[in-house]
N, C-alpha and C positions, 0 to 999 in steps of 0.2 A: 411434553414441550409445546407452547402457543408462543405463534410469531405475530406479532400485528405490526403495520404499518403505519405511521403518524406523520412522514414525511416522504417525498419520492422526486422531489424535484432536485437537480442540481445546479451550480452557480450563482441561482437569486431567486427568491420566491417570485411565483406566478399567479396571482389570484386573477381571477377574471371569467369571464363566460366559456373561455376557451379551454380551461381545464378543470370543469367542474368534477369531471368522472375520475382522472388519475390525481387530481391534487396539484396543489402551487406551494405547499410547504416544501422546506428544505430537509435534507437528511434526518431521519429518525426512525429506528426501528424497535420495538420493544420484542424481549424474547422471556418469557417466562417459563421456569420450570416446574415438575409436579411437585417439588416440595417447597414452591414457593418463592424461590431463590428470583431475583429479578436482574436483567441486564439489558441495557440501553445502550444501543447502538449510536454514536454521533449526537450532535446537539443542535441540529439544524431548528428551523423554526418551529417543526411539528412537535418540536418536545414542547412547546408553551400547552398544547392541547393535551399531550400525556401528563403532564403535571396536574393539570385539573381533574383527569381520570383519578389518577392516585389518590389524590385529597377526597376524592369521596369514598374511598375505601378505607381498609385497616390502618388505624395507625397506632405508633411511627411507622414511617417508612425507611426501610434501608435496601440500597440498591447499588449496583457496579455500573458505571458509565464507562463503557470502550470507545473510545475517541480516535477514530481512525487519524487524524491529523489535523491542524488548526486552523485551515482556511475559513472564512468567515462564514462559508455556506455550511459548514458542520458545525458552527460555534454560536452562531448570532443568536440561537434560541437560549442559550444557558443564562442570560441575566433573566428570562423570564421566566423560567422555570419553579412556579411558585412554593414547590416544596422545599426548595433550598432558606426560605425566609423563616420556616418554623422549627423553631426549639425543638430536639429530639430525634430528627431526623437525622440519617447518616449514610453518607452516599462517598463510595472510593472510587477516584477517575484514574483511570489507565490510558496511558498515551505514551507515545515515543519521545524519547528524550531528545532536548534541543541542544545544540551547540552553544549558541550565545546568549540564551536565557532558557529559565524553568519552565515547566509546564504550569504553576502557579502565576508565574509573573505575565504568562501571556494571558491567560485567562483574566488576571488583575487588569492587564492593561485596556481590554476590552470592556472593562467596567469602570476607567478612568473618568474622574467627575468632569472631564470634558465631553463623554459621549453619553455617561449614565449618572443617574441622581444617587446610586447605592454602591458603594465600594466592595470590593470581594470580602475583606476582613470585618466587615459590618454582618454579615449574613448569620443568621440565627442556627444553621444546620452545621454539623459537625462534618465537614469534607476533608477528605485524606487523600493526597497526590502519590500518585505510584508511576515512576517513570520508568517504562520498560522498552525492550530492543526485541531481538527474535529470541524466544523464549517458551518455556512451557510451565504453567503453575497451576495450583487449584486453587477454586473457588467453591466452598462447600465440598459437595460432590462432583463437581464439574471441573471437566478439567478444561485449561483454554491453552490453545498454541496460537502464536504469534509469526507471522512473517511479513517482512517489507514487501510492499509492492512498488511498483514503478509509477511514480508520480513526481510532479516539481517540488514538492517540499516530503521531508521525511514521513512516510505514512505506513501504517500497520493495516493486514488484515488479519481477522480473529476466526478462529475454528474453535466451537466450543462443543464438547463431546459429552453428555451426561444421559444413562438409563438405555446405552446401546444406540444413542441418535446422536446425530452431527449435522450443526447449521455453520456454514461458513458465511463470514460477510465480506466482501472485497470490493470496498468503495473508497478511492477513484485508484485506478490502475490502469496503464496504456500497455498495448502488445512492447515486447520489446525488440521484435524484429517485422518486417513489413510482411515478409511469408511466414506461416508459421511453421510449415513441413519442407523439407527437401523437394524441389522439382521432380516431378517423376516417380514420386513415393506412390505405391500403390498399396493399398490397406495400411496407412502407415501407424507406426508404433512412437512409442517415446522415444526412441533412438533417432527416428527420424526428424523431431524438432529440432530446427535452426538452432535458435538462441537459447542458451542454458537456462536462463531467466526464465523463458517460458515454460521450460520442461519443469523447474522449479515449481512454477506457479500451478502446472496440471497436478502434480504430486500435491500441493499442499489442498487441492481441490478434493482430490481423489476418494470416492466412494462414498462421498457427503450424500445426507438426505435431503438437504436443503441449500443450494447455492444463490446467496444474495449478492449480484454483482453489479458495477455500473456500467451501464450500456449507454452510453450519452450519444453516440454518432452512429450513423448508418456508414457504410463502406464508402458510399459516394463521395460524403461529406469529410471523410477523415485525411484526405489528401491536405484541405485547407486547415485542419486543427493537429496537425501532428506536433506532438511534444508540447499539446497542453494537458498531457494525464489522463486521458481517459480512453476507454474502449469501443470498439463498434460491437453492433449486436451479432455479426456475424463470429468475431474472434471469441464473443462470451460462450457461443455456442459451441464452437470448435474445441475450446478447451474444457468446457462441460461434459461433451460428448468425449474427448479423449479421457477424461477422468472418471467417465462411468459414475457421473453424479446421478442420482432419482430425480431430482427437481431443480429447476432453475427459475428464480425470479429476477427479471431485467428491471433496474431501478436507474437512479440517479439522472431523470429525463430532462433532455436539453429545454432551455426555457421557450425555443423557438419551436417545439413539437408539441402541436394542441392535441386534444383529445381524438379527433378523426385521425391525425397523421398517426397517434401511438397505436388506434385500432388496427389502420393497416399493416403497421409494423409489426403488430404481433402475430398478425396472420400470417404475413411472410417469416417468420422465425419459428413458428410450427412448420410450415410448410419446409423450411429450409434443413429441420430435425427430422422431419418426416422422410425427404429426399435422401437421407443417408441411413434409412432402415433403422431409426431409433426410435425407442417408446419414452424418450426423455420427455416429462412433463415442462411446459413452457409456459410462462405468463408475464405480463408487465403488471409491475407495483402500483397500487393505487391504496390511497388515504383509507382507512379502513379495513383493507384486505387481511384476512386471518388464516393461519394456518396452522393446523394442530398436527403434531408427531409425535403418537404415543408413544410413551417409555416404555422399556421393559425392566422391571423390578431385577429380574434375575440374569441380566446383562451388564458386563462391567464396562469401564471406558475404554475406549481403544487403548492400545498399547503404545504409549509414546514417553520415554524416560523424562523426568523431570529436567530442565535445565536452569542454572542458575539465573538470576537476573541481572541484566546489562547494566551498566553504569554509563555514565555520561562521560565520554573519552576526553582526555586531556589534548589540549591544541596538538594535533598531528602534525609530523613533517611529512608533506607530500612532495615527490619530483613530479615536473612536468617535462616532458623529453618530446621535443618536436623541432624541426628544422626552420621553422618560420619564428624568428625573433618577436615580429610584431604579435603573433597568436601566443606565444608565450607568455609576452607581456601581458595581453588580454587574461589569460587563464589565471595568472599570477593575481591580477587585480579581482578577480571574481573570487577566487578561493581565500584570498586574503581576507574577506570580508567575514569569513567563519573564524577568524583567528588562527590558522594554519600557519603553519613556517613552509613556504613555498619554494623550492629548488629547481634550478633547471637546468635541462642537457639539451645541445643544438644537434646531435647526432649521436649515430649507435654507440660509438664506442665512449663517448663521453657519458653516456647514459650507465654503463657499465661500472666505469670508473666514480662516478658520482654515486652510485649505488653502493658500491663495495666501503666508500669512506664513509657515508653519511648515514647509511643503513635507513631509508625512509620508511615509513609504515605505509604507504601507499605508492603505486606508481602511474599516471597517466600518460599512454606510451601511443606515439603514432608510428604508422606501419613504415610510410616511405621516409627513410633519413640515409643520409650520407655513411659511408663505413660500414654501419651494420644497418639491416632494415630492423622493425620492431619485431617482426617475428624472431629474428636471429637473436635478438637481446632478450626476448622472453625465453626462449628454447634455454638459451646460456646460464640465465638466472635460474631456471628451474633445477638446472644441473646442480646447482651450489645449494648445500642443505640447508643453511640460514636463511635461504630466499625462496625457499619451497611453496612456505604457505604465504608471503607478502602478496597483499591484492595488485594485481595488476589488472589495468582497465585499459583497452585498446579505445583511444579516440583517433579515426582514422575516415579519410574519405572513401576508402576502399571498403565499402559496408554490403558487397554483395554476397550472394549466400555462401560460396566457394570460399570468400575470405574471411567471414564470420566463422563457419566450421574451421577453418585451418587454425582461426585464432583459439578456438577452444582445445583443440586439440593437443596444441601446444600447453596447454594449464593456463591460459589466461582465465581470469574470473568474469571479466564483463566485455562489452563490445559494443561501442557508441559511435554511429555512423555521423561524420560532419555534414552541414553544419547542426549544433546542437544547441538551444535555448541554455542560457546562463545557470538558469533554476535547474534545468535537468542535470548539468553537470555537478551544481552544489548538492542536489538530492541525492545521486547514484554514489558520488564520493563519502556522504555521511553513512548511505546504508551498510557500504563494506567495513568503513571504520568502527559502525557501531555492533557488529557481528561478534559476538562472544568469542569464538575462535580467531577471529582475523583482525580484531581491532587493537590499537596500541595499548600496551600497559598505562595503568594510572599511575605509576611512579615516576620522578624525574628522572631524565636521562643524565 
């Protein structure tokens, strides 16, 4: 495998004298397997330079674009990717399914005549769109496994295994909990991770030869940037160490971090890893950085059973349970934007009654409610076979370590502390509805 970085910046391009060494183009990473199979992670402005390089090589060009999500800094290079203008080239674009529009509609919108002189349907290249969720599939001899990340829009991480080597690309992602491990845990293990989402993220990275991870903030910057959907450098090192990854490259650099700042931060990260007695290789992504991972022909892909592709869910029925009527109305307005049918309950007993009567596809549940607490509601629902697999997201001001652990012990699927940005609620609801084993059926009720 050969990995090359073409864009390393997050949020917005930052060309100029202060970003010469690490680069100012937004996210784009090339992964080339030994058999020539091409994967492209994200379509930031670095994609333009990659396209020019590809046109200097063998023709026609075939490739697979793995799009983590559709925010501008991850798609703004697509229209300037010159290979899509040439007939005979073929690309397949893999990305998370939307709720209110398809992937092709999203990219076509960026190339609307008001913003760009050439429309998507006027391109010369053959482009196939494959909408995916959390699943495992094959591309040639490579196995691709996907997992939803914690971002403000539905976002996928990609784990690619081929020739006995594994590369994980996880951009953009935010910690699920402010503290990764339970207080006082010595030599912490997976069982000591507070939030199940962080535990699952570690498992997704487990044993990878190379982890490419969003690390936009420092720990000091994070309190002012919480719920923006990005990681701190310390969190990335913690999850990489817990996952026993061999090498981690930190990317998606903040626009305000110039070369000197990143130089110092890289030293801090290496010292951080060494202080924990680890030999983890740590570096910061820079444009032009190449990493070679020798594939072994006699080794097989890691054993993960293929999972069926996800489909975009029909408008789901969601129950919002909270004793604050104003907050319920606000959440109803937020979730209705995605064409969900939103139900309401104002106390614990009513939550049980509405659940039994309406059979919601997902429950957004407060803890502190009259008659029955959210914990009591979750416990009772999990005792009813019909609702053992219904996604329950706790959305509450009680978000200390003990509260979070208690919720997961009762069988809730996710835990979000109040207050949270509307985009966070929409994203977390979508990711649970998109999971093959959790999402609503596609037939009519």
